[in-house]
Z-matrix of the N, CA and C atoms (Angstrom, degrees):
N
C 1 1.488
C 2 1.513 1 109.17
N 3 1.386 2 115.81 1 -52.32
C 4 1.470 3 118.86 2 -179.55
C 5 1.495 4 112.86 3 -57.24
N 6 1.361 5 115.64 4 -40.26
C 7 1.495 6 120.86 5 178.61
C 8 1.541 7 112.70 6 -62.98
N 9 1.362 8 116.81 7 -40.03
C 10 1.456 9 118.12 8 177.13
C 11 1.497 10 110.38 9 -66.78
N 12 1.315 11 119.54 10 -42.79
C 13 1.490 12 126.13 11 -179.03
C 14 1.560 13 106.44 12 -58.60
N 15 1.346 14 118.48 13 -49.30
C 16 1.403 15 121.12 14 178.82
C 17 1.523 16 113.25 15 -58.09
N 18 1.322 17 116.48 16 -40.15
C 19 1.432 18 122.21 17 -179.30
C 20 1.574 19 111.56 18 -66.23
N 21 1.364 20 113.27 19 -42.58
C 22 1.421 21 119.65 20 177.08
C 23 1.516 22 113.77 21 -63.89
N 24 1.384 23 113.36 22 -40.71
C 25 1.513 24 118.59 23 176.89
C 26 1.558 25 109.77 24 -61.44
N 27 1.324 26 114.32 25 -43.24
C 28 1.471 27 120.52 26 -179.97
C 29 1.532 28 110.22 27 -62.64
N 30 1.270 29 119.77 28 -42.47
C 31 1.485 30 121.35 29 -178.47
C 32 1.547 31 107.82 30 -67.21
N 33 1.314 32 117.81 31 -39.70
C 34 1.560 33 122.14 32 178.08
C 35 1.476 34 105.98 33 -60.54
N 36 1.325 35 117.61 34 -46.80
C 37 1.536 36 118.84 35 -174.59
C 38 1.516 37 109.15 36 -62.24
N 39 1.292 38 116.20 37 -41.94
C 40 1.433 39 122.75 38 -175.19
C 41 1.578 40 111.12 39 -69.82
N 42 1.353 41 113.25 40 -36.77
C 43 1.494 42 117.80 41 -179.30
C 44 1.524 43 105.69 42 -69.61
N 45 1.317 44 118.50 43 -44.99
C 46 1.475 45 119.26 44 -179.72
C 47 1.560 46 113.62 45 -62.99
N 48 1.348 47 113.19 46 -32.98
C 49 1.540 48 116.85 47 173.38
C 50 1.496 49 109.25 48 -65.03
N 51 1.325 50 119.56 49 -44.04
C 52 1.441 51 122.13 50 178.86
C 53 1.582 52 113.02 51 -58.03
N 54 1.317 53 111.80 52 -39.50
C 55 1.483 54 114.69 53 178.48
C 56 1.522 55 111.74 54 -73.34
N 57 1.334 56 116.65 55 -44.20
C 58 1.435 57 118.21 56 -176.63
C 59 1.523 58 112.78 57 -68.99
N 60 1.253 59 121.45 58 -22.64
C 61 1.473 60 120.56 59 177.19
C 62 1.529 61 111.99 60 -94.27
N 63 1.333 62 114.98 61 0.78
C 64 1.444 63 119.08 62 172.67
C 65 1.576 64 113.34 63 88.38
N 66 1.368 65 115.98 64 5.46
C 67 1.438 66 119.95 65 177.23
C 68 1.542 67 111.19 66 -68.20
N 69 1.362 68 117.19 67 -32.92
C 70 1.436 69 123.74 68 166.43
C 71 1.515 70 105.58 69 -109.71
N 72 1.267 71 116.91 70 117.45
C 73 1.470 72 123.56 71 -175.70
C 74 1.498 73 114.61 72 -77.91
N 75 1.305 74 119.39 73 158.74
C 76 1.455 75 124.76 74 172.27
C 77 1.468 76 110.51 75 -54.95
N 78 1.393 77 114.93 76 131.67
C 79 1.452 78 121.99 77 -179.11
C 80 1.505 79 115.60 78 64.42
N 81 1.319 80 118.77 79 10.65
C 82 1.481 81 125.14 80 175.35
C 83 1.505 82 110.93 81 -75.50
N 84 1.251 83 117.00 82 144.62
C 85 1.454 84 123.09 83 177.20
C 86 1.576 85 107.70 84 -73.86
N 87 1.284 86 116.77 85 136.71
C 88 1.433 87 123.70 86 178.54
C 89 1.576 88 108.43 87 -91.55
N 90 1.317 89 117.36 88 98.48
C 91 1.428 90 121.06 89 -174.24
C 92 1.532 91 108.35 90 -83.70
N 93 1.331 92 115.87 91 114.27
C 94 1.468 93 121.54 92 -170.75
C 95 1.524 94 111.89 93 -61.79
N 96 1.314 95 119.46 94 -41.49
C 97 1.467 96 119.42 95 -174.92
C 98 1.468 97 109.56 96 -68.41
N 99 1.349 98 119.31 97 -42.37
C 100 1.454 99 123.22 98 -178.03
C 101 1.588 100 109.89 99 -65.76
N 102 1.356 101 112.86 100 -43.21
C 103 1.462 102 117.34 101 -179.60
C 104 1.532 103 112.58 102 -66.75
N 105 1.349 104 117.06 103 -41.15
C 106 1.441 105 125.75 104 177.37
C 107 1.494 106 110.78 105 -55.36
N 108 1.344 107 115.21 106 -48.81
C 109 1.441 108 121.45 107 177.70
C 110 1.550 109 111.39 108 -66.02
N 111 1.289 110 116.03 109 -43.54
C 112 1.427 111 119.95 110 -178.20
C 113 1.496 112 112.36 111 -62.92
N 114 1.314 113 118.32 112 -39.17
C 115 1.510 114 119.75 113 -176.06
C 116 1.548 115 109.74 114 -93.95
N 117 1.370 116 117.47 115 -9.49
C 118 1.435 117 117.66 116 -177.44
C 119 1.536 118 115.57 117 68.42
N 120 1.322 119 114.98 118 37.69
C 121 1.445 120 120.07 119 178.77
C 122 1.527 121 108.88 120 -128.78
N 123 1.356 122 113.99 121 157.26
C 124 1.464 123 117.93 122 176.26
C 125 1.465 124 113.11 123 -73.51
N 126 1.328 125 119.01 124 167.22
C 127 1.436 126 124.25 125 -178.49
C 128 1.504 127 112.55 126 -64.15
N 129 1.330 128 117.04 127 -33.12
C 130 1.531 129 120.74 128 -174.50
C 131 1.493 130 109.92 129 -60.33
N 132 1.404 131 121.30 130 -61.09
C 133 1.403 132 121.10 131 -179.71
C 134 1.561 133 115.69 132 -62.47
N 135 1.362 134 112.32 133 -26.77
C 136 1.450 135 117.42 134 176.27
C 137 1.461 136 111.38 135 -66.70
N 138 1.368 137 115.62 136 -44.71
C 139 1.470 138 118.17 137 -179.91
C 140 1.522 139 111.28 138 -67.51
N 141 1.299 140 115.22 139 -37.03
C 142 1.555 141 117.11 140 178.44
C 143 1.544 142 109.03 141 -62.60
N 144 1.317 143 113.11 142 -41.26
C 145 1.480 144 116.42 143 -178.59
C 146 1.570 145 110.44 144 -65.29
N 147 1.320 146 113.79 145 -41.85
C 148 1.423 147 118.62 146 -176.64
C 149 1.593 148 108.41 147 -66.48
N 150 1.348 149 116.05 148 -37.25
C 151 1.415 150 118.23 149 175.44
C 152 1.564 151 114.21 150 -60.04
N 153 1.343 152 114.59 151 -41.42
C 154 1.429 153 116.87 152 176.61
C 155 1.508 154 112.30 153 -68.28
N 156 1.356 155 117.59 154 -37.27
C 157 1.478 156 116.72 155 176.08
C 158 1.503 157 117.59 156 -66.61
N 159 1.357 158 111.35 157 -27.03
C 160 1.464 159 118.00 158 174.56
C 161 1.590 160 109.45 159 -69.90
N 162 1.349 161 114.93 160 -42.95
C 163 1.499 162 115.93 161 179.73
C 164 1.544 163 109.56 162 -70.61
N 165 1.263 164 120.94 163 -19.15
C 166 1.447 165 121.08 164 -179.47
C 167 1.616 166 110.58 165 -105.46
N 168 1.339 167 115.73 166 21.65
C 169 1.441 168 121.20 167 169.07
C 170 1.529 169 119.30 168 73.53
N 171 1.404 170 115.45 169 17.12
C 172 1.444 171 117.02 170 179.71
C 173 1.475 172 111.43 171 -95.65
N 174 1.350 173 116.89 172 -37.48
C 175 1.468 174 124.82 173 175.03
C 176 1.522 175 109.73 174 -110.06
N 177 1.292 176 116.66 175 159.44
C 178 1.479 177 121.89 176 174.84
C 179 1.572 178 109.24 177 -138.83
N 180 1.295 179 116.63 178 145.89
C 181 1.458 180 121.60 179 -175.36
C 182 1.516 181 111.25 180 -73.10
N 183 1.275 182 117.00 181 143.69
C 184 1.465 183 125.65 182 176.73
C 185 1.506 184 106.85 183 -86.60
N 186 1.344 185 119.74 184 150.93
C 187 1.395 186 125.65 185 179.92
C 188 1.577 187 113.19 186 -61.44
N 189 1.280 188 113.85 187 -35.87
C 190 1.483 189 121.92 188 -177.80
C 191 1.569 190 112.01 189 -100.79
N 192 1.284 191 115.75 190 20.67
C 193 1.461 192 119.25 191 178.26
C 194 1.578 193 109.85 192 97.73
N 195 1.371 194 114.80 193 159.69
C 196 1.423 195 120.35 194 -179.02
C 197 1.560 196 110.21 195 83.71
N 198 1.276 197 115.51 196 -172.56
C 199 1.516 198 118.27 197 -177.03
C 200 1.525 199 109.75 198 -142.04
N 201 1.336 200 113.19 199 152.39
C 202 1.477 201 121.36 200 175.57
C 203 1.491 202 109.30 201 -113.03
N 204 1.320 203 117.21 202 155.91
C 205 1.455 204 117.53 203 166.58
C 206 1.526 205 109.32 204 -71.18
N 207 1.341 206 115.58 205 138.00
C 208 1.425 207 119.75 206 179.82
C 209 1.515 208 110.58 207 -64.38
N 210 1.309 209 115.52 208 135.50
C 211 1.420 210 123.05 209 172.55
C 212 1.488 211 110.20 210 -94.21
N 213 1.333 212 121.98 211 92.66
C 214 1.410 213 122.03 212 -177.21
C 215 1.465 214 116.96 213 -65.14
N 216 1.314 215 116.00 214 130.65
C 217 1.481 216 122.46 215 176.72
C 218 1.490 217 108.31 216 -100.80
N 219 1.353 218 114.89 217 170.18
C 220 1.464 219 123.93 218 173.87
C 221 1.519 220 108.37 219 -57.95
N 222 1.291 221 119.38 220 -42.00
C 223 1.484 222 123.69 221 -179.62
C 224 1.503 223 109.47 222 -61.33
N 225 1.323 224 119.80 223 -45.53
C 226 1.439 225 122.46 224 -176.06
C 227 1.526 226 108.88 225 -68.30
N 228 1.342 227 116.35 226 -40.05
C 229 1.458 228 117.58 227 179.59
C 230 1.517 229 109.40 228 -66.52
N 231 1.263 230 119.75 229 -36.58
C 232 1.443 231 125.28 230 176.98
C 233 1.524 232 108.75 231 -58.57
N 234 1.303 233 115.79 232 -43.64
C 235 1.492 234 118.75 233 -179.09
C 236 1.524 235 110.51 234 -64.50
N 237 1.373 236 115.10 235 -37.48
C 238 1.493 237 117.41 236 177.24
C 239 1.526 238 108.06 237 -60.28
N 240 1.338 239 117.45 238 -45.92
C 241 1.461 240 122.27 239 -176.96
C 242 1.503 241 110.55 240 -61.54
N 243 1.283 242 119.13 241 -39.10
C 244 1.496 243 125.08 242 177.90
C 245 1.483 244 109.65 243 -60.22
N 246 1.298 245 115.55 244 -46.91
C 247 1.461 246 118.71 245 -177.86
C 248 1.525 247 109.65 246 -66.82
N 249 1.352 248 118.29 247 -43.50
C 250 1.421 249 120.35 248 175.89
C 251 1.543 250 113.30 249 -60.38
N 252 1.307 251 117.41 250 -39.88
C 253 1.431 252 124.00 251 -178.60
C 254 1.547 253 109.17 252 -64.50
N 255 1.373 254 115.54 253 -27.97
C 256 1.453 255 116.10 254 -178.20
C 257 1.582 256 112.37 255 -88.72
N 258 1.363 257 113.98 256 -35.56
C 259 1.428 258 118.00 257 -173.19
C 260 1.535 259 112.15 258 -86.95
N 261 1.298 260 120.34 259 -38.61
C 262 1.464 261 122.47 260 -169.48
C 263 1.482 262 110.83 261 -66.40
N 264 1.365 263 122.13 262 -39.92
C 265 1.435 264 120.11 263 179.46
C 266 1.543 265 110.85 264 -59.07
N 267 1.371 266 115.77 265 -40.12
C 268 1.519 267 117.58 266 176.84
C 269 1.517 268 111.79 267 -59.98
N 270 1.293 269 116.08 268 -47.31
C 271 1.427 270 120.91 269 -175.74
C 272 1.554 271 109.22 270 -65.08
N 273 1.353 272 116.30 271 -44.98
C 274 1.430 273 119.31 272 -177.97
C 275 1.486 274 116.52 273 -66.88
N 276 1.363 275 112.73 274 -28.62
C 277 1.495 276 117.34 275 172.78
C 278 1.511 277 109.46 276 -60.32
N 279 1.366 278 116.28 277 -43.65
C 280 1.515 279 118.77 278 177.42
C 281 1.503 280 111.60 279 -70.68
N 282 1.332 281 119.23 280 -31.26
C 283 1.421 282 122.05 281 -177.54
C 284 1.578 283 109.30 282 -68.61
N 285 1.265 284 117.15 283 -33.23
C 286 1.489 285 122.73 284 -175.80
C 287 1.559 286 112.45 285 -51.02
N 288 1.295 287 116.44 286 -37.88
C 289 1.478 288 124.65 287 -177.68
C 290 1.588 289 105.62 288 -60.27
N 291 1.330 290 116.37 289 -46.75
C 292 1.383 291 121.33 290 -171.87
C 293 1.548 292 112.39 291 -78.36
N 294 1.260 293 119.48 292 -18.33
C 295 1.454 294 124.99 293 179.13
C 296 1.507 295 109.16 294 -68.95
N 297 1.312 296 123.42 295 -6.15
C 298 1.339 297 124.73 296 -179.58
C 299 1.571 298 110.31 297 -77.58
N 300 1.372 299 114.93 298 -15.39
C 301 1.426 300 122.63 299 175.14
C 302 1.512 301 111.84 300 -83.64
N 303 1.382 302 113.54 301 129.90
C 304 1.420 303 119.85 302 -173.41
C 305 1.577 304 114.80 303 -55.08
N 306 1.416 305 112.52 304 -42.31
C 307 1.450 306 112.95 305 -177.05
C 308 1.522 307 114.79 306 -66.69
N 309 1.338 308 116.83 307 -20.86
C 310 1.518 309 119.75 308 178.07
C 311 1.547 310 108.35 309 -77.26
N 312 1.400 311 113.74 310 -38.28
C 313 1.411 312 115.78 311 179.82
C 314 1.528 313 112.98 312 -67.03
N 315 1.361 314 112.11 313 -35.59
C 316 1.492 315 120.10 314 176.00
C 317 1.531 316 111.40 315 -61.77
N 318 1.265 317 117.22 316 -44.87
C 319 1.477 318 124.36 317 178.31
C 320 1.476 319 110.76 318 -61.20
N 321 1.306 320 119.73 319 -44.51
C 322 1.501 321 125.78 320 -176.20
C 323 1.564 322 104.16 321 -67.97
N 324 1.314 323 118.21 322 -46.26
C 325 1.452 324 119.86 323 -178.83
C 326 1.591 325 113.02 324 -62.08
N 327 1.338 326 111.82 325 -37.54
C 328 1.440 327 118.91 326 -179.37
C 329 1.552 328 111.59 327 -63.72
N 330 1.369 329 114.80 328 -36.06
C 331 1.483 330 117.74 329 178.34
C 332 1.503 331 108.45 330 -69.97
N 333 1.368 332 119.06 331 -40.04
C 334 1.426 333 120.42 332 179.06
C 335 1.600 334 110.72 333 -63.60
N 336 1.318 335 117.21 334 -35.96
C 337 1.458 336 120.02 335 177.51
C 338 1.545 337 109.49 336 -64.88
N 339 1.304 338 117.45 337 -36.97
C 340 1.489 339 119.21 338 175.52
C 341 1.452 340 110.83 339 -65.10
N 342 1.353 341 116.53 340 -40.30
C 343 1.436 342 119.79 341 177.07
C 344 1.482 343 113.96 342 -63.45
N 345 1.369 344 115.31 343 -40.33
C 346 1.457 345 121.49 344 177.86
C 347 1.538 346 112.04 345 -58.34
N 348 1.395 347 112.49 346 -47.45
C 349 1.439 348 119.13 347 179.39
C 350 1.554 349 110.72 348 -58.84
N 351 1.361 350 116.46 349 -47.26
C 352 1.473 351 120.60 350 -178.85
C 353 1.501 352 109.26 351 -64.48
N 354 1.258 353 122.59 352 -36.96
C 355 1.451 354 122.89 353 -179.15
C 356 1.491 355 109.57 354 -69.86
N 357 1.320 356 119.16 355 -37.65
C 358 1.450 357 122.79 356 -176.04
C 359 1.517 358 107.21 357 -69.99
N 360 1.304 359 118.61 358 -30.26
C 361 1.455 360 122.32 359 -179.08
C 362 1.479 361 112.07 360 -97.48
N 363 1.321 362 118.06 361 9.17
C 364 1.485 363 127.16 362 172.91
C 365 1.531 364 108.04 363 58.14
N 366 1.321 365 120.88 364 39.34
C 367 1.460 366 122.85 365 178.58
C 368 1.477 367 105.72 366 -100.93
N 369 1.359 368 115.80 367 98.29
C 370 1.390 369 123.36 368 179.38
C 371 1.578 370 113.56 369 -60.82
N 372 1.301 371 112.86 370 -36.53
C 373 1.456 372 121.47 371 -179.97
C 374 1.556 373 109.93 372 -60.51
N 375 1.363 374 114.26 373 -49.18
C 376 1.475 375 121.89 374 -178.11
C 377 1.573 376 109.97 375 -72.12
N 378 1.276 377 118.36 376 -30.86
C 379 1.515 378 121.51 377 175.83
C 380 1.527 379 106.79 378 -65.13
N 381 1.343 380 114.61 379 -47.87
C 382 1.499 381 116.99 380 -179.11
C 383 1.526 382 113.43 381 -62.85
N 384 1.350 383 113.98 382 -35.96
C 385 1.464 384 120.19 383 179.13
C 386 1.587 385 109.77 384 -63.69
N 387 1.260 386 111.95 385 -44.97
C 388 1.550 387 118.86 386 -177.12
C 389 1.518 388 107.36 387 -71.97
N 390 1.317 389 119.12 388 -38.80
C 391 1.462 390 119.31 389 178.71
C 392 1.543 391 111.16 390 -60.86
N 393 1.352 392 115.62 391 -45.72
C 394 1.466 393 117.94 392 177.36
C 395 1.532 394 111.23 393 -63.50
N 396 1.361 395 115.77 394 -42.87
C 397 1.441 396 118.23 395 -179.61
C 398 1.557 397 112.65 396 -60.98
N 399 1.307 398 117.29 397 -38.19
C 400 1.493 399 121.60 398 174.66
C 401 1.512 400 112.81 399 -55.08
N 402 1.329 401 115.34 400 -47.79
C 403 1.494 402 119.76 401 -176.96
C 404 1.511 403 109.62 402 -74.08
N 405 1.360 404 116.66 403 -41.12
C 406 1.446 405 121.99 404 179.75
C 407 1.538 406 109.90 405 -55.03
N 408 1.361 407 114.61 406 -46.69
C 409 1.501 408 121.00 407 -177.48
C 410 1.490 409 109.31 408 -57.02
N 411 1.308 410 116.83 409 -47.61
C 412 1.479 411 121.93 410 -179.73
C 413 1.466 412 114.10 411 -65.16
N 414 1.360 413 116.46 412 -40.15
C 415 1.398 414 119.87 413 177.65
C 416 1.542 415 110.92 414 -63.82
N 417 1.337 416 115.77 415 -44.20
C 418 1.472 417 119.42 416 176.67
C 419 1.531 418 112.91 417 -62.07
N 420 1.365 419 113.78 418 -38.02
C 421 1.466 420 119.72 419 -176.31
C 422 1.544 421 110.13 420 -68.76
N 423 1.246 422 116.66 421 -22.49
C 424 1.506 423 119.41 422 -176.99
C 425 1.551 424 109.71 423 -66.44
N 426 1.368 425 114.05 424 -35.86
C 427 1.431 426 118.20 425 -177.89
C 428 1.466 427 113.98 426 82.58
N 429 1.339 428 117.38 427 8.79
C 430 1.484 429 123.38 428 -179.82
C 431 1.511 430 107.11 429 -88.84
N 432 1.350 431 115.56 430 102.56
C 433 1.476 432 121.48 431 -174.25
C 434 1.587 433 111.44 432 -62.99
N 435 1.278 434 114.38 433 -38.74
C 436 1.493 435 119.62 434 -178.39
C 437 1.562 436 111.43 435 -63.10
N 438 1.349 437 114.41 436 -47.76
C 439 1.467 438 118.18 437 176.82
C 440 1.509 439 113.31 438 -64.63
N 441 1.344 440 116.14 439 -37.56
C 442 1.376 441 119.80 440 175.39
C 443 1.500 442 116.27 441 -55.50
N 444 1.388 443 110.27 442 -42.84
C 445 1.417 444 120.28 443 -176.55
C 446 1.561 445 108.29 444 -66.18
N 447 1.327 446 117.42 445 -48.19
C 448 1.465 447 119.31 446 -179.25
C 449 1.529 448 108.96 447 -65.08
N 450 1.316 449 116.93 448 -43.26
C 451 1.441 450 116.50 449 -179.10
C 452 1.517 451 116.61 450 -63.67
N 453 1.303 452 116.01 451 -26.00
C 454 1.532 453 119.24 452 -179.81
C 455 1.477 454 106.07 453 -65.79
N 456 1.302 455 121.79 454 -35.94
C 457 1.491 456 120.07 455 177.04
C 458 1.571 457 110.09 456 -71.22
N 459 1.365 458 116.89 457 -40.68
C 460 1.379 459 117.25 458 177.01
C 461 1.545 460 114.18 459 -63.77
N 462 1.288 461 115.77 460 -32.05
C 463 1.464 462 122.00 461 178.06
C 464 1.513 463 114.63 462 -56.15
N 465 1.343 464 111.24 463 -43.11
C 466 1.487 465 117.08 464 179.85
C 467 1.534 466 110.58 465 -63.65
N 468 1.340 467 115.43 466 -42.71
C 469 1.477 468 116.93 467 179.72
C 470 1.511 469 110.50 468 -69.51
N 471 1.326 470 119.10 469 -35.47
C 472 1.452 471 120.33 470 178.27
C 473 1.480 472 112.36 471 -63.95
N 474 1.369 473 117.16 472 -37.32
C 475 1.422 474 121.35 473 179.61
C 476 1.564 475 109.66 474 -59.02
N 477 1.309 476 116.30 475 -40.49
C 478 1.410 477 119.29 476 -177.38
C 479 1.505 478 111.48 477 -76.13
N 480 1.359 479 118.55 478 -48.41
C 481 1.435 480 116.78 479 -177.48
C 482 1.512 481 118.98 480 -71.84
N 483 1.427 482 111.89 481 -25.48
C 484 1.497 483 116.22 482 173.54
C 485 1.515 484 108.04 483 -66.92
N 486 1.338 485 114.31 484 -49.31
C 487 1.499 486 117.72 485 -168.06
C 488 1.530 487 110.51 486 -70.49
N 489 1.364 488 116.68 487 -34.55
C 490 1.462 489 119.58 488 179.19
C 491 1.509 490 109.67 489 -82.65
N 492 1.312 491 118.47 490 2.68
C 493 1.536 492 121.89 491 178.37
C 494 1.445 493 109.97 492 59.28
N 495 1.336 494 118.23 493 32.90
C 496 1.469 495 121.08 494 171.76
C 497 1.529 496 110.42 495 -81.01
N 498 1.340 497 113.92 496 -22.45
C 499 1.458 498 121.71 497 -177.84
C 500 1.529 499 103.95 498 -133.31
N 501 1.388 500 118.49 499 116.28
C 502 1.436 501 122.54 500 -174.37
C 503 1.533 502 105.26 501 -109.06
N 504 1.290 503 121.04 502 105.74
C 505 1.412 504 123.07 503 -175.44
C 506 1.537 505 110.06 504 -61.48
N 507 1.306 506 119.98 505 -41.05
C 508 1.440 507 122.94 506 177.81
C 509 1.532 508 106.50 507 -176.36
N 510 1.310 509 116.95 508 174.21
C 511 1.515 510 119.37 509 173.35
C 512 1.496 511 107.37 510 -63.06
N 513 1.345 512 116.19 511 152.06
C 514 1.432 513 120.62 512 -177.90
C 515 1.466 514 115.22 513 -55.83
N 516 1.349 515 113.41 514 -39.62
C 517 1.489 516 116.70 515 -177.10
C 518 1.480 517 115.21 516 -72.20
N 519 1.322 518 117.57 517 -7.39
C 520 1.477 519 126.10 518 178.90
C 521 1.511 520 114.52 519 -102.16
N 522 1.350 521 114.13 520 -9.41
C 523 1.477 522 117.33 521 -174.49
C 524 1.511 523 111.17 522 -67.03
N 525 1.260 524 119.11 523 -48.80
C 526 1.524 525 121.04 524 -178.10
C 527 1.508 526 111.25 525 -65.14
N 528 1.307 527 116.88 526 -46.44
C 529 1.516 528 114.38 527 -179.36
C 530 1.566 529 113.43 528 -60.01
N 531 1.357 530 114.67 529 -35.84
C 532 1.486 531 117.20 530 179.39
C 533 1.481 532 109.83 531 -66.28
N 534 1.311 533 119.88 532 -39.75
C 535 1.504 534 120.36 533 179.58
C 536 1.489 535 110.98 534 -74.21
N 537 1.333 536 117.03 535 -33.79
C 538 1.498 537 118.68 536 174.82
C 539 1.516 538 109.42 537 -61.19
N 540 1.285 539 116.41 538 -42.53
C 541 1.476 540 120.04 539 -178.59
C 542 1.532 541 110.25 540 -63.46
N 543 1.355 542 115.45 541 -44.58
C 544 1.482 543 120.72 542 178.26
C 545 1.546 544 109.27 543 -59.27
N 546 1.419 545 116.41 544 -48.77
C 547 1.402 546 121.09 545 179.31
C 548 1.502 547 112.69 546 -58.29
N 549 1.355 548 120.13 547 -43.94
C 550 1.437 549 122.28 548 176.21
C 551 1.532 550 114.17 549 -61.17
N 552 1.374 551 116.61 550 -38.42
C 553 1.437 552 116.39 551 176.37
C 554 1.500 553 112.60 552 -66.60
N 555 1.368 554 115.41 553 -36.08
C 556 1.476 555 119.81 554 -179.55
C 557 1.565 556 109.16 555 -66.81
N 558 1.301 557 117.50 556 -37.58
C 559 1.477 558 121.53 557 -174.12
C 560 1.552 559 108.94 558 -79.04
N 561 1.418 560 115.94 559 -21.33
C 562 1.427 561 119.13 560 -179.73
C 563 1.556 562 111.91 561 -78.09
N 564 1.365 563 114.09 562 -20.80
C 565 1.463 564 119.64 563 177.95
C 566 1.496 565 110.23 564 77.59
N 567 1.351 566 120.79 565 12.38
C 568 1.449 567 122.33 566 -179.97
C 569 1.518 568 107.10 567 -79.92
N 570 1.296 569 116.32 568 93.04
C 571 1.517 570 120.63 569 -176.57
C 572 1.467 571 111.75 570 -66.13
N 573 1.332 572 121.22 571 -36.44
C 574 1.416 573 125.52 572 -179.84
C 575 1.582 574 110.30 573 -60.65
N 576 1.275 575 115.85 574 -49.36
C 577 1.427 576 122.62 575 -178.20
C 578 1.585 577 108.98 576 -71.43
N 579 1.353 578 116.84 577 -29.49
C 580 1.372 579 119.88 578 -179.40
C 581 1.573 580 115.06 579 -58.67
N 582 1.321 581 113.59 580 -44.52
C 583 1.479 582 119.16 581 179.48
C 584 1.475 583 114.88 582 -54.48
N 585 1.333 584 115.71 583 -48.92
C 586 1.455 585 120.67 584 -176.82
C 587 1.562 586 110.62 585 -74.02
N 588 1.339 587 115.32 586 -32.72
C 589 1.457 588 119.55 587 178.36
C 590 1.513 589 111.29 588 -65.11
N 591 1.316 590 117.95 589 -46.16
C 592 1.437 591 123.49 590 178.88
C 593 1.575 592 109.35 591 -63.38
N 594 1.313 593 117.27 592 -45.52
C 595 1.409 594 120.72 593 -178.21
C 596 1.490 595 112.74 594 -61.63
N 597 1.316 596 117.85 595 -40.59
C 598 1.512 597 123.83 596 174.70
C 599 1.543 598 108.53 597 -65.19
N 600 1.272 599 115.62 598 -40.11
C 601 1.493 600 121.36 599 -172.06
C 602 1.538 601 114.02 600 -60.50
N 603 1.361 602 115.36 601 -38.72
C 604 1.454 603 120.47 602 -170.21
C 605 1.532 604 113.68 603 -83.48
N 606 1.352 605 118.25 604 -11.19
C 607 1.423 606 119.12 605 -173.61
C 608 1.577 607 107.68 606 -84.59
N 609 1.340 608 116.95 607 126.74
C 610 1.506 609 119.61 608 -175.14
C 611 1.553 610 111.28 609 -104.47
N 612 1.369 611 111.52 610 177.70
C 613 1.371 612 118.81 611 162.56
C 614 1.489 613 106.87 612 -92.55
N 615 1.287 614 120.11 613 144.31
C 616 1.444 615 122.41 614 -174.27
C 617 1.506 616 112.89 615 -92.24
N 618 1.344 617 116.06 616 140.30
C 619 1.483 618 121.34 617 177.39
C 620 1.514 619 108.77 618 -110.15
N 621 1.374 620 117.23 619 10.73
C 622 1.445 621 118.29 620 175.97
C 623 1.557 622 108.76 621 -133.59
N 624 1.300 623 116.49 622 162.60
C 625 1.436 624 124.48 623 175.36
C 626 1.475 625 112.19 624 -110.60
N 627 1.300 626 120.28 625 168.63
C 628 1.427 627 122.43 626 179.50
C 629 1.477 628 111.69 627 -61.43
């Protein structure tokens, strides 16, 4: 069972990479035979992975069978932001307690250093990866299993829309200061300020139209 799960997770990860790099385009049909050969996997784990990606909003069913890559609109990205703005303050309130431990502060600062390096080298892909890692770390640190489960689906969508620049969190030179500010609010323990800071943090500039 564990082996099958690992295989399915691997297929999901590779499919998301294919979408986020543009190898599978927005609204493009996912052709099972071609993808199966491309990834070197059988149709069974591929279909299972596609089913999970459909449930997590990355793929969508076609009227005549099969699936397409979801074509994210500004409206759909706005919905993702609204969910994040509602969930992340809750998770981060719980994470604040654990940030009193030095090892957690070190991890958070290390992610910011990776983000800083990526921004300085103008690597949007690595900035997006560090951005997601920053938030994933805090979500995991919260210990809230329900939010972690919901956020795991959002994370797959964020990987795609960040990398395709459909969703631009901010200019590259502003990425690190924004995350440093959020980190400082977290470390201050000012929970009232935290809610508004997180809500402001997740709203992007849009790179897509309706």
